[in-house]
C-alpha positions, 0 to 999 in steps of 0.5 A: 479176813472178812473185815479187811476184804469187804471193808478195807479195815486193818484189824489187830487182835490180841488176847484180853489182858488180865484185870491187873490192880495196884496197891501200896506198901507204906503208910503216908501222911499227906497235906493238901490245900486247894485254893482258888479265887475267881471273881466272886466266891472262891474255893478253899479246902485244906485236908490232911489224910493218912493213906495205909495198906490193908490186907489182901482182898479187904478193899477200900476203907475210909475213916475220919478222926478230925477234932474240933470241927476243923472240917465240918461234918457235911464236907467229910463225904466229899473228901471220901468221894475225892479219895475214891476218884483218886483210886480209879487210876493209880501211879502204875496205871491201874485201879487201886485196892486194899488201902485205907484213907483216914482224914485226920485234920484240915481247915475250912473257910466260912464262905469259900469252902464247899463240897467241890473244894473238899472233893478236889482236895481229897482227890489231890491229897490221895493222888500225891500219897499214892505216888509216895506210898510204894505202889505195888502191882497186883495180878489175878491168879487162877485156881486150875485143875488139870486132868491128865493120863498118869503117864504124863504126870511128871510133865505137868509139874515141869509145865506148870513151873515153866508157866510160873504156876505152883502145883498144890497137889494131885490125886487119882482122878475119881472119874477116869481110871489111869488119870490124875487130877492136878490142883495148881495156882496159875497167873491169869496172864499165863492161862492163854498158853496153858492149852498149848502147853498142856497139849504138848505135854500130854500129846493132846490128851489133857484138859483143864478147868480154871477159875479166879482165886485171888490177887497177889503182889508182883515185884522186880523184873516180873512186874517190869515185864507185866507193865511192858506187856500192858503198855505194848497191848495198849499201843 
């Protein structure tokens, strides 16, 4: 439209992508030694971390179980910082959540060890562990309330199924005589199609409300389809 006519700009538009995340499905122990020598003082840090899945919605947790001062206390926060850096973008290309990282062992050098070395070792160890721990795609799911005339109630169940949603139940709409109120869970990616599908199913009489509810795992062909759509949207 106007951008093309007045400024000669070609604009590509697309609906905003849902905020996909990823997590892991297996426990992995990973050892990483970061060693660098350049002229004077070098860098040295050796860490062993355990990466494990946590419950859905529990987020990230860091702990340490090192003994005998093999990693001095003042370097442990740097390992956690490195772990957090690795979680910014996981193997599938999304931020990682619902994982626990535990520092269980390591080595240090009296001269060459520093915060930077341990942060780097922590980041590399967790990055390697993530790739080995069975990455799992997580998609946001919305809780949707659909209001429709009762005569169209049957079409809503069919519509939700076609969109990949799950009807939780329905009642008579307390505000409108002759209307029903459906409660459902629907992947946020399908929300952009909900208005059109609802208009078709109810001859333009229905309306809905939606709010984020939770994240859920996506597997197999569904996950492949999401990853392909994200890749296409990002050009």
